[in-house]
N, C-alpha and C positions, 0 to 999 in steps of 0.2 A: 459942595453939598447940593442936595438935589432938588431941582427946581420943584413948582407944583404942577407942570405937567406932567411932568415924567412919574411925579410922585401917585398922583392920579391915574396914573397907565399901569402902575402896577400895582396900586390896590385893584384896578379894575380886573387885571391878570391872575389877581388870589383864585379866583373858584369864575370858574367861565362856562356854560352851556355850550356845549359841539356835540358833532355827528363825525362815525370812523367815515375818513376820506381811504384810506387804503390802509393793507394790513400785510407785514412781514411777519414769516415764523423762523426766521433763525438770526438773528435774536428775534426773540417777540418784539413786536414792535407795532405801535400803529402812527399813523400822522389822524390830526384832527383838523377836521372844517368848525372854527368858530368866528362866527361874523365873516369880515372880509380874509378872515387869518387861516395859512395854513402850517399847523406846527413845524417842526423836525420830528424825529421818529422817536416817540415814547413809549416807556412801559405802560402794560394796564394793570390792574389790581387783577389779579385771583382771588377765589377762594383759601386756596392752601400755597404755599409756594415756600415748606420745608422738607424734614423726614417724610412727611408726606406730601403730596399733591395734583392739586386741580390741574387738568388743562381741555379749554374750553375758552377758543380763541376770538373774540366778537367778532360782526360780518359788519359787509360794509353799508351806511347811513344809522346803525345802531346809538341813538343818544347817548352819551354820557356828558359826564361832569369831568372837567379839567381841575386838576389842585394843583397849584404854579409855589414852591415857595418863596419868596423874596420875591412876587409877582414876577416871575422870569417864565415864557411860556417854555422856554428853552429844557429848564427842569421838571418842568409837567410829569403828572402821573393821570392816567385815564380811569374813571371808576364808571363800568360799564352798569347795564342793569335798567335803564329809566327807559319805560315804556313811554311811546310818540304814537302821533299817527300814521308815521311809518312802517310802525311795530307795537301794533295794539296788545295789549295781557292777551294772555291765555287761557285765564280762567275768568270767573264770575260771581263764588262767593269763598267765605273762609271753609276751614278743613280741608280741603282740596288741595293738592301739591302736585303740582303736572310739569312734563318737562315736555316739550313739543320738538321734533331735532325738523332741520328742513327737508328731508325725503317724507314727513307724513306720518313717522312712527312716535306713537304717544304711551310715556311712561307716567303713571298717577299712582299715586296714594292717597283715598277720602277717608280722612280720619272719620271724619261724620258717620258712613257707611258701613267704615274698617274694613275697606276693598282695597286691593293690589291689581291693578290693570298694566299691561304690558299688551301694545298692538304696533306689530312693525308693518312697516312697507310694502307691500303689494313683491314678494317675492325676498323679504328679507328672512334672514336666516340666525338661529342662536346659539351659540357655543359655550357649552359650561364644563373646565374642569375642577374637579375637586376629588384628587388623589387619597386626601382622609375621607372620604365618604357624604354621603347626600343621607340626608332624614328627612322625610315629607310624614308629616302627620295628619290626618285627615283623608276622605273622600279623594279618588283621582276621577275625574273623567275625561277621557281621551277620545278625539277623535282621529284617523288616519290611521296611515301603517304602522306597523312598530317592529323593529328590530333590536335585537338583542345578542353579544357578544359574550359570552360566559354563564356560568350556571344560574339556575333561579333555584330559590328554594321558597316554598310555600306553605305559609301554616296555615289552612283552612280549606274551603272548600272551592276547587275550580268549576265554574259556570261557562258552557262555549255554548254559543246557541247554534254554530254549524254543525264544526267535526273540528279534531284533532289528530294532524299528521304526526309520527314517528317514524323518522327514517324513511318518511314517503308512501309512509302505512294508515290508512284512514281508520281509526278508530269506532267509526261508523258503519265503515261500508266492507271492513277486511272478512275473510273468509277462517273459518276452524277446517281444518281437515280430519279424518278419522269419526266426524260426527254425523251419527243418522238422525235424517228428517223426520220430524215428528213432535212428541210432545218432552223428549230427552232432553234433559239441559247439562251444560259441561261443568266441571267443577270449577269449585272458588282457583282461580290464579295462584300458582306458587311462585 
């Protein structure tokens, strides 16, 4: 039969706080420092790990809760995502869902203001592949150069503030031969 000190230790080990001390990616495991103890390699809890999966490994010094069935730390699993003094919250109000990455990138949705915001770290890039197409409803404001490969169909008016170049010919500065200077006008293009 189990003696009282062993039973007390097992009860204490059922649920413990700790911090991530080491991480390995294959297989995904962590070692947790809890008090003076350093655990064996343990799995961490992911949001999804079935047909749909999430990959978001914890980081060193992230606070966790250890759940150890039967009070055996060697059988434990780490539940990540507990704010601490070393890793404080990155939000301050309800209605805000924010993800802050270690490089400074922030992706957030504010359900109070109905606003989706993504700001990548300086030099960050974006790639979107959607072979079935993309549909955007609403006005679009774009800053910076734009390069397109493929045809473009516009329903409506195209307004250009400077010029349009087609095969190197300026819409604003091109000339027509065979036209006399003066009040005469060319015919409508055919």
